[in-house]
C-alpha positions as CSV (number, residue, x, y, z in Angstrom):
1,X,0.0,0.0,0.0
2,X,1.4,3.4,-1.0
3,X,1.1,6.1,1.7
4,X,0.4,9.6,0.5
5,X,1.5,12.7,2.4
6,X,-1.4,15.1,2.5
7,X,0.1,17.4,5.2
8,X,0.6,20.3,2.8
9,X,-2.9,19.9,1.2
10,X,-4.9,23.2,1.0
11,X,-8.6,23.3,0.3
12,X,-10.6,26.1,-1.3
13,X,-14.2,26.5,-2.3
14,X,-15.1,25.8,-6.0
15,X,-16.5,29.0,-7.6
16,X,-20.2,28.5,-8.1
17,X,-20.4,25.7,-5.5
18,X,-19.4,27.5,-2.4
19,X,-20.5,25.7,0.7
20,X,-21.1,22.5,-1.3
21,X,-17.8,21.5,-2.8
22,X,-14.1,22.2,-2.3
23,X,-11.0,21.3,-4.3
24,X,-7.4,20.9,-3.0
25,X,-4.1,22.0,-4.4
26,X,-3.2,18.3,-5.0
27,X,-6.3,17.8,-7.2
28,X,-8.7,16.1,-4.8
29,X,-12.4,17.2,-4.7
30,X,-14.7,16.9,-1.6
31,X,-18.3,17.5,-0.9
32,X,-19.2,19.2,2.3
33,X,-21.7,18.2,5.0
34,X,-25.0,19.6,4.0
35,X,-28.7,19.3,4.4
36,X,-31.0,19.1,1.4
37,X,-34.7,18.7,0.7
38,X,-35.8,15.7,-1.3
39,X,-38.4,15.7,-4.0
40,X,-41.0,14.5,-1.4
41,X,-40.2,17.5,0.8
42,X,-38.2,15.6,3.5
43,X,-35.0,17.0,4.9
44,X,-32.0,14.8,4.4
45,X,-28.4,15.1,5.8
46,X,-25.5,14.3,3.5
47,X,-22.1,13.7,5.0
48,X,-19.2,15.2,3.1
49,X,-16.7,12.9,1.4
50,X,-13.8,12.8,-1.0
51,X,-15.3,12.3,-4.5
52,X,-14.2,9.4,-6.7
53,X,-13.2,10.3,-10.2
54,X,-14.5,9.1,-13.5
55,X,-12.2,9.4,-16.5
56,X,-12.6,11.0,-19.9
57,X,-11.4,8.7,-22.7
58,X,-8.2,10.8,-23.0
59,X,-7.4,10.2,-19.4
60,X,-8.6,13.4,-17.7
61,X,-10.2,12.9,-14.3
62,X,-13.8,14.3,-13.9
63,X,-16.3,14.6,-11.2
64,X,-20.1,15.1,-11.0
65,X,-21.1,18.2,-9.0
66,X,-24.7,18.8,-8.0
67,X,-26.3,22.2,-7.3
68,X,-30.0,22.8,-6.7
69,X,-31.0,19.5,-8.4
70,X,-28.9,19.9,-11.5
71,X,-25.8,17.8,-12.2
72,X,-22.7,18.9,-14.0
73,X,-19.7,16.9,-15.0
74,X,-16.5,18.9,-14.5
75,X,-12.8,18.2,-15.2
76,X,-10.7,18.2,-12.1
77,X,-7.8,20.1,-13.8
78,X,-10.2,23.0,-14.7
79,X,-11.6,23.1,-11.1
80,X,-8.0,23.4,-9.7
81,X,-7.1,26.2,-12.1
82,X,-10.4,28.1,-11.7
83,X,-10.3,27.8,-7.9
84,X,-6.7,28.6,-7.2
85,X,-5.6,30.7,-10.2
86,X,-9.0,32.4,-10.9
87,X,-11.4,31.8,-13.7
88,X,-10.5,32.3,-17.4
89,X,-12.8,32.5,-20.4
90,X,-12.2,31.0,-23.8
91,X,-9.9,30.8,-25.5
92,X,-7.8,29.8,-22.5
93,X,-7.2,26.1,-21.7
94,X,-5.6,24.2,-18.9
95,X,-2.2,22.7,-19.7
96,X,-0.5,20.0,-17.7
97,X,3.2,20.9,-17.4
98,X,4.3,17.2,-17.3
99,X,1.9,16.0,-20.0
100,X,0.1,13.7,-17.6
101,X,-3.7,14.3,-17.7
102,X,-4.1,12.5,-14.4
103,X,-1.7,14.9,-12.5
104,X,-4.1,17.7,-11.5
105,X,-1.9,19.2,-8.8
106,X,-1.8,23.0,-8.7
107,X,1.9,23.1,-9.4
108,X,1.3,21.1,-12.6
109,X,-1.6,23.0,-14.2
110,X,-1.5,26.4,-15.8
111,X,-3.8,28.5,-18.0
112,X,-2.5,29.0,-21.5
113,X,-3.8,29.8,-25.0
114,X,-4.6,26.9,-27.3
115,X,-1.5,27.4,-29.4
116,X,0.7,27.2,-26.2
117,X,-1.2,24.1,-25.1
118,X,-0.5,22.4,-28.5
119,X,3.2,23.3,-28.1
120,X,3.2,21.6,-24.6
121,X,1.5,18.5,-26.1
122,X,4.0,18.3,-28.9
123,X,6.9,18.5,-26.4
124,X,5.4,15.7,-24.2
125,X,4.4,13.6,-27.2
126,X,0.7,13.7,-26.2
127,X,-0.6,15.6,-29.2
128,X,-3.3,13.5,-30.8
129,X,-2.2,13.6,-34.4
130,X,-1.9,11.0,-37.1
131,X,-2.2,7.4,-35.8
132,X,-2.4,8.7,-32.2
133,X,-5.8,10.3,-32.8
134,X,-8.6,8.0,-31.7
135,X,-10.7,8.8,-34.8
136,X,-7.8,8.0,-37.2
137,X,-8.8,5.7,-40.0
138,X,-5.5,5.5,-41.7
139,X,-2.0,4.7,-40.6
140,X,1.4,6.0,-41.8
141,X,2.0,3.3,-44.4
142,X,-1.5,3.8,-45.9
143,X,-0.9,7.5,-46.2
144,X,2.4,6.9,-47.9
145,X,0.6,4.6,-50.4
146,X,-2.1,7.3,-50.9
147,X,0.5,10.0,-51.6
148,X,2.3,7.7,-54.1
149,X,-1.1,7.0,-55.8
150,X,-1.8,10.7,-56.0
151,X,1.6,11.3,-57.6
152,X,0.8,8.6,-60.2
153,X,-2.4,10.5,-61.1
154,X,-4.9,8.1,-59.6
155,X,-8.2,10.0,-58.9
156,X,-9.1,11.0,-55.3
157,X,-12.4,9.2,-55.7
158,X,-10.8,5.9,-56.6
159,X,-8.3,6.2,-53.7
160,X,-11.1,7.0,-51.3
161,X,-13.0,3.9,-52.3
162,X,-9.9,1.7,-51.9
163,X,-9.2,2.9,-48.4
164,X,-12.9,3.2,-47.4
165,X,-12.6,6.9,-46.5
166,X,-14.4,10.0,-48.0
167,X,-12.8,11.9,-50.8
168,X,-12.3,15.0,-48.6
169,X,-9.9,12.9,-46.5
170,X,-7.8,12.2,-49.6
171,X,-8.0,15.8,-50.6
172,X,-6.8,16.9,-47.1
173,X,-3.8,14.6,-47.6
174,X,-3.2,15.8,-51.1
175,X,-3.2,19.5,-50.1
176,X,-1.1,18.9,-46.9
177,X,-4.0,19.9,-44.5
178,X,-3.5,16.6,-42.8
179,X,-0.8,14.0,-42.6
180,X,2.0,16.5,-43.4
């Protein structure tokens, strides 16, 4: 069993959920003791607890927060940044300095512009491009074959049919918009 040192853990209210939820500088989220009224009108006491995370397919921890009967799924890295560093509107994103989406510690998350976040991802090797992208239908070898076919004058429609992709995918490869 791994023991974790929580002695330097600091808690702060989550904006918009003051009195209901708090987030810590090490990326944990807790609900607070509270009393709520059920749909039938009865009063019910809820004991506060550390929330368990769910995970986005790309590995980002997320939690469900409830306020006045409505539920909202929130990413933990955004909660940490919003609570400790202040809220930011679009286009700002949260970047993980070490490239690990599960590391939501305050010292590891920063606000940045999308172009800066892309640069971080490229450095860490976590940028979802080419075969790494979960929606990729082609691999490097197939793209090389497609480029060779294009150079030989084979039509984009014919190539698309061979590889079972749409013509616009072949066009994006031909023009260098994708798979550069």
